[in-house]
C-alpha positions as a Markdown table, in Angstrom:
| # | Residue | x | y | z |
|---|---|---|---|---|
| 1 | Met | 26.9 | -42.3 | -15.9 |
| 2 | Ile | 25.1 | -43.4 | -19.1 |
| 3 | Gly | 25.9 | -47.0 | -18.2 |
| 4 | Ala | 24.4 | -46.6 | -14.8 |
| 5 | Leu | 21.2 | -45.1 | -16.3 |
| 6 | Leu | 21.0 | -48.0 | -18.8 |
| 7 | Asp | 21.2 | -50.4 | -15.9 |
| 8 | Leu | 18.5 | -48.6 | -14.0 |
| 9 | Ala | 16.2 | -48.4 | -17.0 |
| 10 | Ala | 16.6 | -52.1 | -17.7 |
| 11 | Arg | 15.8 | -52.9 | -14.1 |
| 12 | Gln | 12.8 | -50.6 | -13.9 |
| 13 | Thr | 11.3 | -51.7 | -17.2 |
| 14 | Gly | 12.0 | -55.4 | -16.6 |
| 15 | Leu | 13.5 | -55.6 | -20.1 |
| 16 | Asp | 16.7 | -57.6 | -20.2 |
| 17 | Asp | 17.2 | -56.5 | -23.8 |
| 18 | Phe | 16.7 | -52.8 | -23.1 |
| 19 | Ala | 20.1 | -51.7 | -24.5 |
| 20 | Leu | 19.8 | -54.1 | -27.4 |
| 21 | Arg | 16.5 | -52.5 | -28.4 |
| 22 | Met | 18.3 | -49.1 | -28.3 |
| 23 | Ala | 21.2 | -50.5 | -30.4 |
| 24 | Ala | 18.7 | -51.7 | -33.0 |
| 25 | Leu | 17.5 | -48.1 | -33.6 |
| 26 | Asn | 21.0 | -47.1 | -34.7 |
| 27 | Arg | 21.5 | -46.1 | -38.3 |
| 28 | Pro | 24.3 | -44.1 | -39.9 |
| 29 | Ser | 22.2 | -41.0 | -39.6 |
| 30 | Thr | 22.0 | -41.4 | -35.8 |
| 31 | Trp | 25.8 | -41.0 | -35.6 |
| 32 | Gly | 25.8 | -37.4 | -36.8 |
| 33 | Ser | 28.8 | -36.2 | -38.7 |
| 34 | Val | 30.6 | -39.5 | -38.1 |
| 35 | Gly | 27.7 | -41.4 | -39.7 |
| 36 | Leu | 27.8 | -39.0 | -42.7 |
| 37 | Leu | 31.5 | -39.8 | -43.2 |
| 38 | Leu | 30.8 | -43.5 | -43.0 |
| 39 | Met | 28.1 | -43.3 | -45.6 |
| 40 | Gln | 30.5 | -41.7 | -48.1 |
| 41 | Gln | 33.2 | -44.4 | -47.9 |
| 42 | Lys | 34.0 | -46.6 | -50.8 |
| 43 | Thr | 34.0 | -50.0 | -49.0 |
| 44 | Val | 32.9 | -51.5 | -45.7 |
| 45 | Gly | 36.6 | -51.7 | -44.8 |
| 46 | Asp | 37.0 | -48.0 | -45.3 |
| 47 | Ala | 34.0 | -47.3 | -43.2 |
| 48 | Phe | 35.3 | -49.6 | -40.4 |
| 49 | Arg | 38.6 | -47.7 | -40.4 |
| 50 | Ala | 36.9 | -44.3 | -40.3 |
| 51 | Ala | 34.7 | -45.4 | -37.5 |
| 52 | Ala | 37.7 | -46.6 | -35.5 |
| 53 | Asp | 39.5 | -43.2 | -36.1 |
| 54 | Tyr | 36.5 | -41.0 | -35.2 |
| 55 | Ile | 34.3 | -43.0 | -32.8 |
| 56 | Ser | 35.4 | -40.7 | -29.9 |
| 57 | Ile | 33.5 | -37.9 | -31.6 |
| 58 | His | 30.3 | -39.9 | -31.5 |
| 59 | Ser | 30.9 | -41.4 | -28.0 |
| 60 | Asp | 33.6 | -39.9 | -25.8 |
| 61 | Thr | 33.7 | -43.0 | -23.6 |
| 62 | Ala | 34.6 | -45.5 | -26.4 |
| 63 | Ser | 37.6 | -46.3 | -28.6 |
| 64 | Ala | 38.0 | -49.0 | -31.2 |
| 65 | Asp | 40.8 | -50.8 | -33.2 |
| 66 | Ile | 40.7 | -53.3 | -36.0 |
| 67 | Glu | 42.8 | -56.5 | -36.2 |
| 68 | Thr | 43.0 | -58.8 | -39.2 |
| 69 | Leu | 43.5 | -62.5 | -38.4 |
| 70 | Gly | 43.7 | -64.5 | -41.6 |
| 71 | Glu | 40.3 | -64.5 | -43.3 |
| 72 | Glu | 38.6 | -62.8 | -40.3 |
| 73 | Val | 38.7 | -59.3 | -39.0 |
| 74 | Val | 38.2 | -58.4 | -35.3 |
| 75 | Val | 36.8 | -55.1 | -34.2 |
| 76 | Trp | 37.9 | -54.5 | -30.6 |
| 77 | Ile | 35.9 | -51.9 | -28.6 |
| 78 | Asp | 37.0 | -50.5 | -25.2 |
| 79 | Leu | 35.1 | -48.3 | -22.8 |
| 80 | Arg | 36.8 | -45.9 | -20.4 |
| 81 | Arg | 36.5 | -46.7 | -16.7 |
| 82 | Ala | 33.6 | -45.5 | -14.7 |
| 83 | Pro | 34.2 | -42.8 | -12.1 |
| 84 | Asp | 35.5 | -44.1 | -8.8 |
| 85 | Gly | 32.7 | -45.2 | -6.5 |
| 86 | Leu | 30.1 | -45.7 | -9.2 |
| 87 | Ser | 29.0 | -49.3 | -9.2 |
| 88 | Tyr | 26.5 | -50.8 | -11.6 |
| 89 | Asp | 25.8 | -53.8 | -13.8 |
| 90 | Arg | 27.7 | -53.1 | -17.1 |
| 91 | Ser | 25.9 | -55.6 | -19.2 |
| 92 | Gln | 23.5 | -53.0 | -20.7 |
| 93 | Ser | 26.3 | -50.6 | -21.6 |
| 94 | Asn | 28.4 | -53.4 | -23.1 |
| 95 | Glu | 25.5 | -54.6 | -25.3 |
| 96 | Leu | 24.7 | -51.1 | -26.5 |
| 97 | Thr | 28.4 | -50.4 | -27.2 |
| 98 | Val | 28.8 | -53.5 | -29.3 |
| 99 | Gly | 25.3 | -53.6 | -30.8 |
| 100 | Ser | 25.2 | -50.0 | -32.1 |
| 101 | Pro | 28.0 | -50.3 | -34.7 |
| 102 | Ile | 26.6 | -53.6 | -35.8 |
| 103 | Phe | 23.4 | -52.0 | -36.8 |
| 104 | Val | 25.1 | -48.9 | -38.2 |
| 105 | Phe | 27.1 | -51.2 | -40.6 |
| 106 | Arg | 23.9 | -53.1 | -41.5 |
| 107 | Gly | 22.4 | -49.8 | -42.4 |
| 108 | Leu | 25.5 | -48.8 | -44.5 |
| 109 | Met | 25.4 | -52.1 | -46.5 |
| 110 | Lys | 21.6 | -52.0 | -46.9 |
| 111 | Arg | 21.5 | -55.7 | -46.6 |
| 112 | Glu | 21.0 | -58.5 | -44.1 |
| 113 | Trp | 24.3 | -58.8 | -42.4 |
| 114 | Trp | 25.5 | -60.4 | -39.1 |
| 115 | Pro | 28.9 | -60.7 | -37.5 |
| 116 | Leu | 30.5 | -64.1 | -37.3 |
| 117 | Glu | 30.9 | -63.8 | -33.5 |
| 118 | Val | 30.3 | -61.3 | -30.7 |
| 119 | Gly | 32.2 | -61.2 | -27.5 |
| 120 | Leu | 31.0 | -59.5 | -24.2 |
| 121 | Thr | 32.9 | -59.1 | -21.0 |
| 122 | His | 30.0 | -59.7 | -18.6 |
| 123 | Ala | 28.5 | -63.0 | -17.6 |
| 124 | Ala | 25.5 | -64.7 | -19.3 |
| 125 | Arg | 22.2 | -64.0 | -17.7 |
| 126 | Gly | 18.6 | -64.7 | -18.5 |
| 127 | Ala | 17.2 | -66.2 | -21.7 |
| 128 | Leu | 20.1 | -66.3 | -24.2 |
| 129 | Ser | 17.7 | -66.6 | -27.2 |
| 130 | Arg | 17.0 | -62.9 | -26.8 |
| 131 | Tyr | 20.4 | -62.1 | -28.5 |
| 132 | Ser | 19.7 | -63.8 | -31.9 |
| 133 | Pro | 17.5 | -61.0 | -33.3 |
| 134 | Tyr | 20.3 | -58.5 | -32.6 |
| 135 | Phe | 23.5 | -60.4 | -33.2 |
| 136 | Gly | 22.4 | -63.3 | -35.4 |
| 137 | Gly | 23.2 | -65.8 | -32.7 |
| 138 | Val | 24.3 | -66.1 | -29.0 |
| 139 | Pro | 27.4 | -64.1 | -28.1 |
| 140 | Leu | 30.4 | -65.4 | -26.1 |
| 141 | Phe | 30.5 | -64.1 | -22.5 |
| 142 | Asp | 33.2 | -63.5 | -19.9 |
| 143 | Gln | 35.6 | -62.3 | -22.6 |
| 144 | Glu | 38.6 | -60.1 | -21.9 |
| 145 | Arg | 37.4 | -57.3 | -24.2 |
| 146 | Leu | 34.3 | -56.3 | -26.2 |
| 147 | Tyr | 34.5 | -57.3 | -29.8 |
| 148 | Phe | 32.8 | -58.6 | -32.9 |
| 149 | Val | 34.2 | -60.6 | -35.8 |
| 150 | Cys | 33.4 | -60.4 | -39.5 |
| 151 | Arg | 34.8 | -62.0 | -42.7 |
| 152 | Arg | 37.7 | -60.3 | -44.3 |
| 153 | Ala | 35.7 | -60.4 | -47.5 |
| 154 | Asp | 33.0 | -58.3 | -45.9 |
| 155 | Leu | 35.4 | -55.4 | -45.8 |
| 156 | Glu | 35.6 | -55.4 | -49.6 |
| 157 | Ile | 31.9 | -54.9 | -50.0 |
| 158 | Glu | 31.3 | -51.6 | -51.9 |
| 159 | Leu | 28.9 | -49.2 | -50.3 |
| 160 | Pro | 26.1 | -47.8 | -52.5 |
| 161 | Asp | 26.4 | -44.1 | -51.4 |
| 162 | Tyr | 30.1 | -43.6 | -52.1 |
| 163 | Asp | 30.9 | -40.1 | -53.2 |
| 164 | Pro | 34.5 | -39.0 | -53.3 |
| 165 | Glu | 33.8 | -35.3 | -53.0 |
| 166 | Ala | 31.2 | -35.7 | -50.2 |
| 167 | Glu | 33.7 | -38.0 | -48.4 |
| 168 | Arg | 36.4 | -35.3 | -48.5 |
| 169 | Leu | 34.0 | -32.7 | -47.1 |
| 170 | Ala | 32.6 | -35.0 | -44.4 |
| 171 | Arg | 36.2 | -36.0 | -43.3 |
| 172 | Gln | 37.0 | -32.3 | -43.1 |
| 173 | Ile | 34.0 | -31.7 | -40.8 |
| 174 | Val | 34.9 | -34.6 | -38.4 |
| 175 | Ala | 38.6 | -33.7 | -38.5 |
| 176 | Glu | 37.7 | -30.2 | -37.3 |
| 177 | Lys | 35.7 | -31.7 | -34.4 |
| 178 | Leu | 38.4 | -34.1 | -33.3 |
| 179 | Pro | 40.8 | -31.7 | -31.7 |
| 180 | Arg | 38.1 | -30.2 | -29.5 |
| 181 | Arg | 37.1 | -33.6 | -28.4 |
| 182 | Gly | 40.6 | -35.0 | -28.3 |
| 183 | Glu | 41.8 | -37.3 | -25.6 |
| 184 | Asp | 44.1 | -36.3 | -22.8 |
| 185 | Phe | 47.4 | -38.2 | -22.9 |
| 186 | Cys | 46.3 | -39.9 | -19.6 |
| 187 | Asp | 43.3 | -41.4 | -21.3 |
| 188 | Val | 45.5 | -42.7 | -24.2 |
| 189 | Val | 47.9 | -44.3 | -21.8 |
| 190 | Ala | 45.1 | -45.7 | -19.6 |
| 191 | Leu | 43.6 | -47.4 | -22.7 |
| 192 | Ala | 46.9 | -48.9 | -23.7 |
| 193 | Ile | 47.4 | -50.2 | -20.1 |
| 194 | Arg | 43.9 | -51.8 | -20.2 |
| 195 | Gln | 44.8 | -53.6 | -23.5 |
| 196 | Lys | 48.2 | -54.7 | -22.3 |
| 197 | Leu | 46.8 | -55.9 | -18.9 |
| 198 | Thr | 44.5 | -58.4 | -20.7 |
| 199 | Glu | 47.5 | -59.5 | -22.8 |
| 200 | Gly | 49.6 | -60.0 | -19.6 |
| 201 | Ala | 52.1 | -57.3 | -20.6 |
| 202 | Ala | 51.3 | -54.1 | -18.7 |
| 203 | Lys | 54.9 | -53.1 | -18.0 |
| 204 | Ala | 55.8 | -49.4 | -18.7 |
| 205 | Glu | 58.1 | -50.5 | -21.5 |
| 206 | Ala | 55.4 | -52.5 | -23.3 |
| 207 | Val | 52.8 | -49.7 | -22.9 |
| 208 | Ala | 55.3 | -47.1 | -24.2 |
| 209 | Ala | 56.2 | -49.3 | -27.1 |
| 210 | Ala | 52.6 | -49.7 | -28.0 |
| 211 | Leu | 52.3 | -45.9 | -28.2 |
| 212 | Asn | 55.5 | -45.6 | -30.3 |
| 213 | Leu | 57.3 | -43.8 | -27.4 |
| 214 | Asp | 60.2 | -44.5 | -25.1 |
| 215 | Val | 59.4 | -44.7 | -21.4 |
| 216 | Arg | 61.0 | -41.4 | -20.4 |
| 217 | Thr | 58.9 | -39.5 | -23.0 |
| 218 | Met | 55.7 | -41.2 | -21.8 |
| 219 | Gln | 56.5 | -40.5 | -18.2 |
| 220 | Arg | 57.3 | -36.8 | -19.0 |
| 221 | Arg | 54.1 | -36.3 | -20.9 |
| 222 | Leu | 52.1 | -37.9 | -18.0 |
| 223 | Ala | 53.9 | -35.7 | -15.5 |
| 224 | Ala | 52.7 | -32.7 | -17.6 |
| 225 | Glu | 49.2 | -33.8 | -16.7 |
| 226 | Asp | 50.0 | -34.4 | -13.0 |
| 227 | Ala | 49.8 | -38.2 | -13.5 |
| 228 | Thr | 52.1 | -41.2 | -13.2 |
| 229 | Phe | 52.2 | -44.5 | -14.9 |
| 230 | Ser | 51.9 | -46.4 | -11.6 |
| 231 | Arg | 48.8 | -44.4 | -10.6 |
| 232 | Leu | 47.2 | -45.1 | -14.0 |
| 233 | Leu | 48.1 | -48.8 | -13.8 |
| 234 | Asp | 46.5 | -49.0 | -10.3 |
| 235 | Leu | 43.3 | -47.2 | -11.4 |
| 236 | Thr | 43.0 | -49.3 | -14.5 |
| 237 | Arg | 43.6 | -52.5 | -12.6 |
| 238 | Arg | 41.0 | -51.5 | -10.0 |
| 239 | Asp | 38.4 | -50.9 | -12.8 |
| 240 | Leu | 39.1 | -54.2 | -14.6 |
| 241 | Ala | 39.1 | -56.1 | -11.3 |
| 242 | Lys | 35.7 | -54.7 | -10.3 |
| 243 | Thr | 34.4 | -55.4 | -13.8 |
| 244 | Phe | 35.6 | -59.0 | -13.9 |
| 245 | Val | 34.4 | -59.7 | -10.3 |
| 246 | Glu | 31.0 | -58.0 | -10.4 |
| 247 | Asn | 30.0 | -58.7 | -14.0 |
| 248 | Ser | 31.6 | -62.0 | -15.1 |
| 249 | Arg | 31.8 | -65.5 | -13.8 |
| 250 | Arg | 35.5 | -66.0 | -14.7 |
| 251 | Pro | 37.3 | -68.0 | -12.0 |
| 252 | Leu | 39.1 | -65.6 | -9.7 |
| 253 | Ser | 42.4 | -67.4 | -10.5 |
| 254 | Glu | 42.0 | -66.3 | -14.1 |
| 255 | Val | 41.1 | -62.8 | -13.1 |
| 256 | Ala | 44.3 | -62.6 | -11.0 |
| 257 | Gly | 46.4 | -63.7 | -14.0 |
| 258 | Leu | 44.7 | -61.2 | -16.3 |
| 259 | Leu | 45.5 | -58.4 | -14.0 |
| 260 | Gly | 49.2 | -59.3 | -13.7 |
| 261 | Phe | 49.2 | -60.9 | -10.3 |
| 262 | Gly | 51.5 | -63.9 | -9.8 |
| 263 | Ser | 49.1 | -65.8 | -7.6 |
| 264 | Leu | 45.4 | -65.8 | -6.5 |
| 265 | Ser | 46.6 | -65.1 | -2.9 |
| 266 | Ala | 48.4 | -61.9 | -4.0 |
| 267 | Phe | 45.3 | -60.8 | -5.9 |
| 268 | Ser | 43.1 | -61.6 | -3.0 |
| 269 | Gln | 45.2 | -59.5 | -0.6 |
| 270 | Trp | 45.3 | -56.6 | -3.0 |
| 271 | Phe | 41.6 | -56.8 | -3.6 |
| 272 | Gly | 40.8 | -56.8 | 0.1 |
| 273 | Arg | 43.0 | -53.8 | 0.7 |
| 274 | Thr | 41.5 | -51.9 | -2.2 |
| 275 | Tyr | 37.8 | -52.7 | -1.7 |
| 276 | His | 37.7 | -53.7 | 2.0 |
| 277 | Arg | 35.9 | -56.9 | 1.2 |
| 278 | Ser | 36.9 | -60.1 | -0.5 |
| 279 | Ala | 36.4 | -60.7 | -4.3 |
| 280 | Gly | 34.1 | -63.6 | -3.5 |
| 281 | Glu | 31.9 | -61.5 | -1.2 |
| 282 | Met | 31.6 | -58.7 | -3.9 |
| 283 | Arg | 30.8 | -61.3 | -6.6 |
| 284 | Ala | 28.1 | -63.0 | -4.4 |
| 285 | Arg | 26.5 | -59.7 | -3.5 |
| 286 | His | 26.4 | -58.5 | -7.1 |
| 287 | Met | 25.2 | -61.7 | -8.7 |
| 288 | Asp | 22.3 | -62.2 | -6.2 |
């Protein structure tokens, strides 16, 4: 719903950078108890890890994980799927989701800092120069997931407000909130499916392994929530298909491969049955 409101606000104000302007207002203090915890960390790396652990308290639609690749670190960010039937341009919600933590970390470090690279899942539109004041350069578009990249050395930067006792108390506060805002197991599995789909490995065995479970245990826990793996796979595939078709310019053959279809024709037949129109028609209508 927030994503749809952001899209509407950008259209009505005529501001392509509406969400980016909102992101630039973010400071650690705007993240409430999570921001307080981040401010008390010893290093930027500690703050990154705390943000990934507790981001669902600040935003119950987002999750994050961190991957170290040589001398670079990638912060991957995922958004839960929109309710069925809700269609909107996701570029604004994507840009707010990625931009907000960037400005929070700038505030933590109290210095001029930019990520090495930013990746967005939607297509490029409008004047790309508008991104430089927010990301330090032009991001990459039509990516499989939202992310930003920083230097591994950035994680070793010590934060000026580190206080071990305050950190302990802040972590206790957010830990108490987490169970009340915890995810259903269905949401956890859906996120794993989403990640594995873009890696081309969304089999039940691969998803269960990513959750450190065996398939039978995963299926049993899903059944306890009146869900099945195949149903979650279909819902996640629908959401990603709609996202890639409506909001990116990726070739449909690539989209088919990302979603686990053996051929473009198989994807086209499935898409037509699912949305009662072709992927090309939906893209043309949305891009106009």
